[in-house]
N, C-alpha and C positions, 0 to 999 in steps of 0.2 A: 441629687436627682434620683438616686435609688430610694431614698426615704419617701419621696413623693410617689414613686411607683408603687411602693408597698401600701400607701394609703388608698389606692383604688380597690373597690370592693371585689372586682373579679380576680385581681391578683391575690387578695387575701383568701378567696375561696380556693384558688389554685394551690396556694401554700398549704391550706388545710387538707386538700386532697392528696398532695404529695406526702404530708406527714402521715396520713391514714395508710397510704400504700406502703410507706417505709416501715410502719409498725407491723404490717402483715408480713413483709419480706423478712423481718428479723426472725420470726418464728421458723420460717422455712430455712433460713441460713443456719440456725442452730441445729435443726434436724439434718441438714446436709453435712455440716461439720461432724456431727455425731456419727453419721453413716460412714464418712471417710475414716474417722478414727477406729470405728468398729472393724471395718474391712481391712484396714492396715494392720490392726492387731491380729486378725485371723491370718493374713498373708505372712506376716513375720513369724507367727507361731508355726505355720506349716512349712515354711521354706528357709528359715534361718540357718539350719544345719545341713542344708543340701549342698553337695559338692558335685562338680562336673561342669563341663562347658558344652555349649551347642551354638553353632553359627558364630564361633569366636567370642561368645559372651558367656559369663558365668550364668548358671541356671537361676540362681537367686539374686541376680543383679538388681539392685534397688530394693531388695526385700530382706537384706541381711540384718539390718538394725531397725528399730522402731522409727527413728527420725527419717531415715531413708525410705522406709516403707510408707510413712505418711506422705512424703514428697511424691513417690511413685504412684500411689493410689490417688492422690489429689490430681496429678497430671492426667492420669487415666480417666478420671471422672469428669474433669472440666475441659479437656481438649479432645481432639480426635486421635491422639497418639496412644490409645489404649492397646492397640495391637502390638506396638513396639514394647510396651511395658510388660505384657502378659505372655507374649509368644514363647520365650524360653521355658517358662514353667509349664505352659500348656504342652509344648512339644515333648518334654521329658515325662511329665505326669499328666496324662489325659484326664484324669479325674478332677484335676484343678479347674477344668473347663466349667464344671458346675458352679464352683465358687465365683469364677469370673463372669459367668452368664448371669448369676443372681445379682452380682454387683452392678453389671451394666444395665440390667432391667430396672433395678431400684434407682440408680443414679441418673442414667441417661434418659430413660423413659418417664419414670414416675416423677422424680424431683424436678427435672427441667421443665416438664409440662405443668407441674404443680406451680412453679414460679409464674409462668404465663397466666395460668388460670387464676391465681391469687391476685395478680396485678389487675386483671380485667374485672374480677368480681369486686375488689375493693373500690375500683374506680366507678363501676356501675352502681354500687351501693351508695357511694358518696353523691353521685349524680341524682339518684332517686331521692335522697334526703334533701338535697338542695332544691330540687324541683318541688318537693312537697312543702318545704318551708316557704318557698317563693309563692306557691299557690295559696298557702295559709295567710301570708302577709297581704296578698292582693285581695283576699276575701274580707279582711278586716278593714 
């Protein structure tokens, strides 16, 4: 039954549209991962040797090794738990707020909005190409 479904022209057009959108999203995913790795490296470099506790937590909790730093920065960038991740370092070192603000602006505002914009733009471009080819085939 699925084979017959794929033979329908509209389903084929939809699959081409999905492949086009996925191709665009791959580039954004690479940029997102690169941003996470970059800011994790910065955070670990700044806070790996920091000692002390605040609110019953270590100041550098989640930022003491690169692998834990990647996990912490990924969680902060992809969920709404960024306050829990960055509050200990910000409370002790107020200057770190500039790093975290830059991270949040880049990841939360730019990249997440860029994903939505890319999906819509790829879909609209595919729709325009499809309408153009349909109009050309009707003229012939």
